[in-house]
C-alpha positions as CSV (number, residue, x, y, z in Angstrom):
1,M,8.5,-52.4,-2.4
2,N,10.9,-55.4,-2.5
3,F,8.6,-58.3,-3.4
4,T,11.4,-61.0,-3.4
5,S,12.4,-60.3,0.2
6,R,8.8,-60.4,1.3
7,F,8.4,-63.6,-0.6
8,L,11.4,-65.1,1.1
9,K,10.3,-64.0,4.5
10,G,6.8,-65.5,4.0
11,N,5.9,-69.1,4.5
12,W,5.8,-69.9,0.7
13,L,8.9,-72.1,0.8
14,K,7.7,-73.9,4.0
15,R,4.4,-74.7,2.3
16,A,6.4,-75.9,-0.7
17,T,8.3,-78.5,1.3
18,I,5.0,-80.4,1.8
19,Y,4.7,-80.9,-1.9
20,V,8.4,-81.5,-2.6
21,S,8.6,-84.2,0.1
22,H,5.8,-86.0,-1.7
23,P,6.3,-85.2,-5.4
24,E,3.1,-87.1,-6.4
25,R,1.2,-84.2,-4.7
26,L,2.6,-81.7,-7.3
27,K,-0.2,-82.7,-9.7
28,N,-2.7,-81.2,-7.2
29,I,-1.4,-77.7,-7.8
30,V,-1.1,-78.0,-11.6
31,P,-4.8,-77.3,-12.4
32,F,-4.6,-74.0,-10.4
33,L,-1.4,-73.0,-12.3
34,R,-3.1,-73.9,-15.6
35,N,-5.9,-71.5,-14.7
36,Y,-3.5,-68.9,-13.6
37,V,-1.6,-68.9,-16.8
38,S,-4.7,-67.9,-18.7
39,K,-4.8,-64.5,-17.0
40,K,-4.1,-61.4,-19.1
41,G,-1.0,-59.4,-18.1
42,L,1.3,-62.4,-17.9
43,L,2.8,-62.2,-21.4
44,K,6.4,-61.8,-20.1
45,V,6.3,-65.0,-18.1
46,K,3.5,-67.1,-19.6
47,D,5.8,-69.5,-21.5
48,D,8.0,-70.0,-18.4
49,L,5.0,-70.6,-16.2
50,V,3.8,-73.2,-18.7
51,C,7.2,-74.8,-18.6
52,M,7.0,-74.9,-14.8
53,K,3.6,-76.5,-15.0
54,N,5.0,-79.2,-17.3
55,Y,8.1,-79.6,-15.1
56,L,5.9,-80.2,-12.1
57,L,3.7,-82.7,-14.0
58,D,6.6,-84.7,-15.2
59,I,8.1,-84.9,-11.7
60,S,4.8,-85.9,-10.2
61,R,4.4,-88.6,-12.8
62,K,8.0,-89.7,-12.2
63,N,8.9,-89.1,-15.8
64,Y,11.6,-86.5,-15.0
65,K,13.9,-87.7,-12.3
66,D,17.0,-85.6,-12.8
67,Y,15.8,-82.5,-11.0
68,N,17.5,-80.3,-8.4
69,G,15.5,-80.5,-5.1
70,K,16.4,-77.0,-3.9
71,K,15.3,-75.5,-7.3
72,L,12.2,-77.6,-7.3
73,L,11.4,-76.2,-3.8
74,L,11.8,-72.6,-5.1
75,I,9.6,-73.4,-8.2
76,V,6.9,-74.9,-6.1
77,G,7.0,-72.0,-3.6
78,V,6.6,-69.5,-6.5
79,V,3.8,-71.5,-8.0
80,I,2.0,-71.6,-4.6
81,Y,2.5,-67.8,-4.3
82,V,1.1,-67.0,-7.7
83,I,-1.9,-69.3,-7.5
84,T,-2.9,-68.1,-4.0
85,P,-5.4,-65.3,-4.4
86,V,-4.1,-63.6,-1.2
87,D,-0.6,-62.4,-1.8
88,L,1.2,-59.0,-1.5
89,L,-1.1,-57.4,-4.1
90,P,-4.4,-59.1,-4.6
91,D,-4.8,-60.2,-8.3
92,M,-8.3,-58.6,-8.5
93,I,-6.9,-55.0,-8.5
94,P,-5.6,-53.6,-11.8
95,T,-1.9,-53.8,-10.7
96,G,-2.4,-57.1,-8.8
97,L,-0.2,-59.1,-11.1
98,I,2.9,-56.9,-10.7
99,D,4.1,-58.7,-7.6
100,D,3.4,-62.1,-9.2
101,V,5.4,-61.2,-12.3
102,S,8.2,-59.8,-10.2
103,I,8.5,-62.9,-8.1
104,V,8.4,-65.2,-11.2
105,L,11.1,-63.1,-13.0
106,W,13.3,-63.2,-9.9
107,A,12.7,-67.0,-9.6
108,L,13.5,-67.6,-13.2
109,K,16.9,-66.1,-12.7
110,Q,17.5,-68.5,-9.8
111,V,16.3,-71.6,-11.6
112,S,17.1,-70.9,-15.3
113,D,19.7,-73.7,-15.5
114,E,17.1,-76.1,-14.0
115,L,14.5,-75.2,-16.5
116,T,17.0,-75.4,-19.3
117,N,18.0,-78.9,-18.3
118,Y,14.3,-79.8,-18.1
119,R,13.7,-78.4,-21.6
120,T,16.7,-80.3,-23.0
121,W,15.4,-83.5,-21.4
122,K,11.8,-82.8,-22.7
123,E,13.1,-82.4,-26.3
124,G,14.4,-85.9,-26.2
125,A,11.7,-87.5,-24.0
126,P,9.4,-90.1,-25.5
127,E,6.0,-89.0,-26.8
128,D,4.1,-90.7,-23.9
129,T,5.7,-88.3,-21.4
130,Q,4.3,-85.3,-23.2
131,P,1.7,-83.4,-21.0
132,V,-1.9,-83.6,-22.1
133,D,-3.7,-80.3,-21.8
């Protein structure tokens, strides 16, 4: 089963455009991502999902402005996919996170430079831009 092609054929990116066109709305999906990250079975991608959460928070707060809009769209699409309980494999079944992890790993390859730029910016950012969790 090719999860990435199914993801790309779905409406995830279309749904993401609503958030990307109004970055202040990004903060609305962050609590769902924060809860999602606490799930067991995400060890491989947990740190990257936390980075995505912080990335979205900093964009929504207008702290981080040097982002790539296309890569933001992909990150938001992936976040919407993973936080939505109804996806290719429902998260309630024992193997339900396989599709989520597959999509996240694929997306990380697509946006690795974007998240690297963000992490570099974050290291030099003032303390008042650090996320509060």
